[in-house]
C-alpha positions as a Markdown table, in Angstrom:
| # | Residue | x | y | z |
|---|---|---|---|---|
| 1 | Met | -0.1 | 0.0 | 0.0 |
| 2 | Pro | 1.1 | 3.6 | -0.7 |
| 3 | Thr | 2.8 | 5.8 | 1.9 |
| 4 | Leu | 2.2 | 9.5 | 1.9 |
| 5 | Cys | 5.2 | 11.7 | 2.8 |
| 6 | Ile | 5.0 | 15.3 | 3.9 |
| 7 | Pro | 8.5 | 16.9 | 3.9 |
| 8 | Ala | 8.4 | 19.9 | 6.3 |
| 9 | Arg | 11.3 | 22.1 | 6.9 |
| 10 | Leu | 11.3 | 24.8 | 9.3 |
| 11 | Gly | 13.8 | 27.2 | 7.2 |
| 12 | Ser | 12.2 | 29.3 | 4.4 |
| 13 | Thr | 13.8 | 32.4 | 2.9 |
| 14 | Arg | 10.6 | 34.2 | 1.9 |
| 15 | Leu | 8.3 | 33.1 | 4.8 |
| 16 | Pro | 10.2 | 31.8 | 7.8 |
| 17 | Arg | 8.6 | 29.0 | 9.8 |
| 18 | Lys | 5.7 | 28.8 | 7.4 |
| 19 | Val | 4.7 | 25.2 | 8.2 |
| 20 | Leu | 4.2 | 26.1 | 11.7 |
| 21 | Leu | 2.2 | 29.3 | 11.2 |
| 22 | Asp | -1.3 | 29.4 | 12.5 |
| 23 | Leu | -4.1 | 28.8 | 9.8 |
| 24 | Gly | -7.6 | 28.8 | 11.3 |
| 25 | Gly | -6.3 | 27.7 | 14.8 |
| 26 | Lys | -4.0 | 24.9 | 13.4 |
| 27 | Pro | -0.4 | 25.0 | 12.0 |
| 28 | Val | -0.1 | 24.8 | 8.2 |
| 29 | Val | 1.3 | 21.4 | 8.4 |
| 30 | Gln | -1.5 | 20.0 | 10.3 |
| 31 | His | -3.9 | 21.0 | 7.6 |
| 32 | Val | -1.7 | 19.2 | 5.1 |
| 33 | Trp | -1.6 | 16.0 | 7.3 |
| 34 | Glu | -5.4 | 16.0 | 7.8 |
| 35 | Gln | -5.9 | 16.2 | 4.0 |
| 36 | Ala | -3.6 | 13.4 | 3.5 |
| 37 | Lys | -5.3 | 11.2 | 6.1 |
| 38 | Lys | -8.4 | 11.4 | 3.9 |
| 39 | Val | -6.9 | 9.6 | 1.2 |
| 40 | Lys | -8.7 | 6.2 | 0.7 |
| 41 | Gln | -5.8 | 4.2 | -0.7 |
| 42 | Ala | -3.1 | 5.3 | 1.6 |
| 43 | Gln | -1.7 | 3.0 | 4.2 |
| 44 | Arg | 0.6 | 5.4 | 6.1 |
| 45 | Val | 1.1 | 9.3 | 6.3 |
| 46 | Val | 4.4 | 10.4 | 7.6 |
| 47 | Val | 5.9 | 13.8 | 8.3 |
| 48 | Leu | 9.6 | 14.1 | 7.5 |
| 49 | Thr | 11.4 | 17.0 | 9.1 |
| 50 | Asp | 15.0 | 18.0 | 10.3 |
| 51 | Ala | 13.6 | 20.3 | 13.0 |
| 52 | Asp | 12.8 | 19.2 | 16.5 |
| 53 | Glu | 10.1 | 21.9 | 16.9 |
| 54 | Val | 8.3 | 20.7 | 13.8 |
| 55 | Ala | 8.5 | 17.1 | 15.0 |
| 56 | Lys | 7.1 | 18.1 | 18.4 |
| 57 | Val | 4.2 | 19.9 | 16.8 |
| 58 | Ala | 3.4 | 17.1 | 14.5 |
| 59 | Arg | 3.5 | 14.4 | 17.2 |
| 60 | Gly | 1.2 | 16.6 | 19.2 |
| 61 | Phe | -1.6 | 16.5 | 16.8 |
| 62 | Gly | -1.1 | 12.7 | 16.2 |
| 63 | Ala | 1.2 | 12.4 | 13.1 |
| 64 | Glu | 4.0 | 9.8 | 12.7 |
| 65 | Val | 7.4 | 11.7 | 12.3 |
| 66 | Ile | 10.7 | 10.6 | 11.0 |
| 67 | Met | 13.7 | 12.9 | 11.5 |
| 68 | Thr | 16.0 | 13.6 | 8.6 |
| 69 | Ser | 19.2 | 15.3 | 8.0 |
| 70 | Pro | 19.2 | 19.1 | 7.6 |
| 71 | Asp | 21.4 | 18.7 | 4.4 |
| 72 | Cys | 18.6 | 17.4 | 2.3 |
| 73 | Pro | 18.3 | 19.9 | -0.6 |
| 74 | Ser | 14.7 | 18.8 | -1.7 |
| 75 | Gly | 11.6 | 17.1 | -0.5 |
| 76 | Thr | 12.6 | 14.2 | -2.9 |
| 77 | Ala | 16.1 | 14.0 | -1.2 |
| 78 | Arg | 14.5 | 14.0 | 2.2 |
| 79 | Ile | 12.3 | 11.0 | 1.5 |
| 80 | Ala | 15.1 | 9.1 | -0.4 |
| 81 | Ser | 17.3 | 9.6 | 2.6 |
| 82 | Val | 15.0 | 7.6 | 4.9 |
| 83 | Leu | 13.9 | 5.0 | 2.4 |
| 84 | Asp | 15.1 | 2.3 | 4.7 |
| 85 | Gln | 12.5 | 3.4 | 7.3 |
| 86 | Leu | 9.7 | 3.4 | 4.8 |
| 87 | Pro | 8.2 | -0.1 | 3.9 |
| 88 | Gly | 6.1 | -0.2 | 0.6 |
| 89 | Glu | 6.5 | 0.2 | -3.1 |
| 90 | Phe | 5.0 | 3.5 | -3.8 |
| 91 | Phe | 5.3 | 7.0 | -2.1 |
| 92 | Leu | 3.7 | 10.3 | -2.6 |
| 93 | Asn | 5.6 | 13.6 | -1.9 |
| 94 | Ile | 3.2 | 16.1 | -0.6 |
| 95 | Gln | 4.5 | 19.7 | 0.2 |
| 96 | Gly | 4.2 | 20.8 | 3.8 |
| 97 | Asp | 2.9 | 24.2 | 2.7 |
| 98 | Glu | -0.1 | 23.0 | 0.8 |
| 99 | Pro | -2.9 | 23.2 | 3.2 |
| 100 | Phe | -5.8 | 22.6 | 0.7 |
| 101 | Ile | -4.3 | 19.7 | -1.3 |
| 102 | Gln | -7.2 | 17.7 | -2.6 |
| 103 | Pro | -7.4 | 14.0 | -1.2 |
| 104 | Gln | -9.0 | 13.0 | -4.5 |
| 105 | Leu | -6.1 | 14.1 | -6.5 |
| 106 | Leu | -3.8 | 12.1 | -4.3 |
| 107 | Asp | -6.0 | 9.0 | -4.9 |
| 108 | Asp | -6.1 | 9.7 | -8.5 |
| 109 | Leu | -2.2 | 9.7 | -8.5 |
| 110 | Ile | -2.1 | 6.3 | -6.7 |
| 111 | Ser | -4.8 | 4.9 | -9.1 |
| 112 | Cys | -2.6 | 6.0 | -12.1 |
| 113 | Trp | 0.4 | 4.2 | -10.5 |
| 114 | Lys | -1.5 | 1.1 | -9.9 |
| 115 | Lys | -2.8 | 1.0 | -13.5 |
| 116 | Thr | 0.3 | 2.0 | -15.3 |
| 117 | Gln | 3.1 | 0.9 | -12.9 |
| 118 | Cys | 4.9 | 3.9 | -13.8 |
| 119 | Ala | 8.0 | 4.8 | -12.2 |
| 120 | Leu | 7.1 | 8.5 | -11.5 |
| 121 | Val | 3.7 | 10.3 | -11.7 |
| 122 | Thr | 2.7 | 13.9 | -11.1 |
| 123 | Ala | -0.4 | 16.2 | -11.7 |
| 124 | Val | -1.0 | 19.0 | -14.2 |
| 125 | Ser | -3.9 | 21.5 | -14.8 |
| 126 | Lys | -5.0 | 23.6 | -17.7 |
| 127 | Ile | -3.8 | 27.1 | -18.0 |
| 128 | Thr | -6.5 | 29.4 | -19.2 |
| 129 | Glu | -5.1 | 32.8 | -18.4 |
| 130 | Ala | -2.2 | 34.5 | -20.3 |
| 131 | Glu | -0.8 | 35.9 | -16.9 |
| 132 | Arg | -0.4 | 32.4 | -15.5 |
| 133 | Leu | 1.3 | 31.2 | -18.7 |
| 134 | Leu | 3.8 | 34.0 | -18.6 |
| 135 | Ala | 4.6 | 33.9 | -14.9 |
| 136 | Thr | 7.9 | 32.4 | -14.1 |
| 137 | Ser | 6.4 | 31.2 | -10.7 |
| 138 | Val | 4.1 | 28.8 | -12.7 |
| 139 | Val | 5.9 | 25.7 | -14.0 |
| 140 | Lys | 4.7 | 24.7 | -17.4 |
| 141 | Val | 4.6 | 21.2 | -18.8 |
| 142 | Val | 4.7 | 19.8 | -22.4 |
| 143 | Arg | 3.0 | 16.4 | -22.5 |
| 144 | Ala | 3.2 | 13.6 | -25.0 |
| 145 | Glu | 0.2 | 12.0 | -26.6 |
| 146 | Asn | 0.3 | 9.1 | -24.0 |
| 147 | Gly | 0.2 | 11.8 | -21.2 |
| 148 | Gln | 4.0 | 11.6 | -20.2 |
| 149 | Ala | 5.8 | 14.8 | -19.4 |
| 150 | Leu | 8.3 | 15.8 | -22.1 |
| 151 | Tyr | 9.7 | 18.8 | -20.3 |
| 152 | Phe | 9.1 | 21.2 | -17.5 |
| 153 | Ser | 10.0 | 24.8 | -17.7 |
| 154 | Arg | 9.4 | 28.2 | -16.0 |
| 155 | Ser | 9.1 | 29.6 | -19.6 |
| 156 | Pro | 5.8 | 29.4 | -21.6 |
| 157 | Ile | 6.2 | 26.2 | -23.6 |
| 158 | Pro | 5.6 | 25.1 | -26.3 |
| 159 | His | 6.3 | 28.3 | -28.3 |
| 160 | Leu | 3.4 | 29.2 | -30.7 |
| 161 | Arg | 5.1 | 30.8 | -33.7 |
| 162 | Gly | 3.5 | 33.8 | -35.3 |
| 163 | Val | 1.1 | 34.6 | -32.3 |
| 164 | Asp | 1.5 | 37.2 | -29.6 |
| 165 | Ser | 2.3 | 35.2 | -26.4 |
| 166 | Arg | -0.5 | 36.9 | -24.6 |
| 167 | Glu | -2.8 | 35.3 | -27.1 |
| 168 | Trp | -1.4 | 31.7 | -26.8 |
| 169 | Val | -4.0 | 30.2 | -24.5 |
| 170 | Lys | -6.7 | 31.0 | -26.8 |
| 171 | His | -5.2 | 28.7 | -29.6 |
| 172 | Arg | -4.0 | 25.6 | -27.9 |
| 173 | Thr | -3.9 | 23.8 | -24.5 |
| 174 | Tyr | -1.2 | 24.7 | -22.0 |
| 175 | Trp | -0.5 | 22.8 | -18.9 |
| 176 | Ala | 0.6 | 23.9 | -15.4 |
| 177 | His | 2.7 | 21.5 | -13.1 |
| 178 | Ile | 1.1 | 20.8 | -9.7 |
| 179 | Gly | 4.0 | 20.1 | -7.4 |
| 180 | Val | 3.0 | 16.7 | -6.0 |
| 181 | Tyr | 5.0 | 13.7 | -7.0 |
| 182 | Gly | 4.6 | 9.8 | -6.8 |
| 183 | Tyr | 7.6 | 7.6 | -7.1 |
| 184 | Asn | 8.0 | 3.7 | -7.0 |
| 185 | Arg | 10.7 | 2.4 | -4.6 |
| 186 | Ala | 13.2 | 1.6 | -7.2 |
| 187 | Thr | 13.1 | 5.2 | -8.5 |
| 188 | Leu | 13.7 | 6.7 | -4.9 |
| 189 | Ala | 16.3 | 4.3 | -4.3 |
| 190 | Arg | 18.1 | 5.3 | -7.4 |
| 191 | Tyr | 17.7 | 9.0 | -6.9 |
| 192 | Leu | 20.4 | 9.5 | -4.3 |
| 193 | Gln | 23.0 | 8.2 | -7.0 |
| 194 | Leu | 21.8 | 10.5 | -9.6 |
| 195 | Ala | 24.2 | 13.4 | -10.2 |
| 196 | Pro | 22.7 | 17.0 | -10.3 |
| 197 | Thr | 22.2 | 18.0 | -13.8 |
| 198 | Glu | 22.6 | 21.4 | -15.7 |
| 199 | Leu | 18.9 | 21.4 | -16.6 |
| 200 | Glu | 17.9 | 21.2 | -12.9 |
| 201 | Ala | 20.1 | 24.0 | -11.9 |
| 202 | Thr | 19.3 | 26.3 | -14.9 |
| 203 | Glu | 15.5 | 26.0 | -14.4 |
| 204 | Ser | 15.8 | 25.4 | -10.6 |
| 205 | Leu | 13.3 | 22.5 | -11.0 |
| 206 | Glu | 14.2 | 19.4 | -9.1 |
| 207 | Gln | 12.0 | 17.1 | -11.4 |
| 208 | Leu | 14.4 | 17.8 | -14.3 |
| 209 | Arg | 16.9 | 15.6 | -12.7 |
| 210 | Phe | 14.9 | 12.6 | -13.4 |
| 211 | Leu | 14.3 | 13.7 | -17.1 |
| 212 | Ala | 17.9 | 14.4 | -17.7 |
| 213 | His | 18.8 | 11.0 | -16.6 |
| 214 | Gly | 16.3 | 9.4 | -19.0 |
| 215 | Met | 13.3 | 8.8 | -16.7 |
| 216 | Thr | 9.7 | 9.8 | -17.4 |
| 217 | Phe | 6.7 | 11.1 | -15.4 |
| 218 | Gln | 3.2 | 10.0 | -16.2 |
| 219 | Thr | 0.8 | 12.9 | -15.6 |
| 220 | Val | -2.7 | 13.0 | -14.0 |
| 221 | Val | -5.0 | 16.0 | -15.2 |
| 222 | Thr | -6.8 | 17.7 | -12.3 |
| 223 | Asp | -8.7 | 21.0 | -11.9 |
| 224 | Tyr | -7.1 | 21.6 | -8.5 |
| 225 | His | -5.1 | 24.9 | -8.4 |
| 226 | Pro | -2.8 | 25.0 | -5.5 |
| 227 | Ile | -2.4 | 27.6 | -2.9 |
| 228 | Ala | 1.1 | 27.0 | -1.7 |
| 229 | Ile | 2.2 | 29.4 | 1.2 |
| 230 | Asp | 5.4 | 31.0 | 0.1 |
| 231 | Thr | 4.8 | 34.6 | 1.0 |
| 232 | Pro | 3.0 | 36.7 | 3.7 |
| 233 | Glu | 0.5 | 37.5 | 1.0 |
| 234 | Asp | -0.2 | 33.7 | 0.4 |
| 235 | Met | -0.6 | 33.3 | 4.1 |
| 236 | Glu | -3.3 | 36.0 | 4.1 |
| 237 | Ala | -5.1 | 34.5 | 1.1 |
| 238 | Ala | -5.1 | 31.1 | 2.8 |
| 239 | Arg | -6.6 | 32.6 | 6.0 |
| 240 | Lys | -9.5 | 33.8 | 4.0 |
| 241 | Arg | -10.4 | 30.2 | 2.8 |
| 242 | Val | -10.5 | 28.5 | 6.1 |
């Protein structure tokens, strides 16, 4: 059965201590954990952190916690580093600052893995506004006919020749990446042996390490639009939703 992993670090440059900030009377990470606990096909939900304070808070609301090294550069690395403590064959990486993540989406990702036995799976949603397509904060995905991700970029891709970029969304479908990942055990075990790549560093996107080493992501289409908490403004928007 799948294990849901919630990497939750205390350090954050734009919004320090964000996973512990109060949101409707609960810390942000507790909202993530409660959403993950609603996933029907999950066997286990684990918070992964290098901070004693996060661990204490998470255990206080009932979460299982595994301590990790503070040297992990990404959520994927954090999960891979404690793989020997995580039984099972499939793992979902849920960001600790996504308090409104949809349990149904997580179940859909698990179902996709069960059906296809893919090594990697992630989610995408349609981009309908030019502002989102052109924003570097929105990661774009080009998909193959079979749904596999061909490339991820902060740039608007694919390029639509001869048309003003502000009009591109009127002429073809563009996809945004939703930052939740599923991996099979063999893929996570291999990750720590994969050297960092130029593409990953250039775009500052961890998923490009997999593509650059010849691995592929299957994608699941969703209408979920994440409200990740990265800035004080994001926090205010989130507080209006609870």
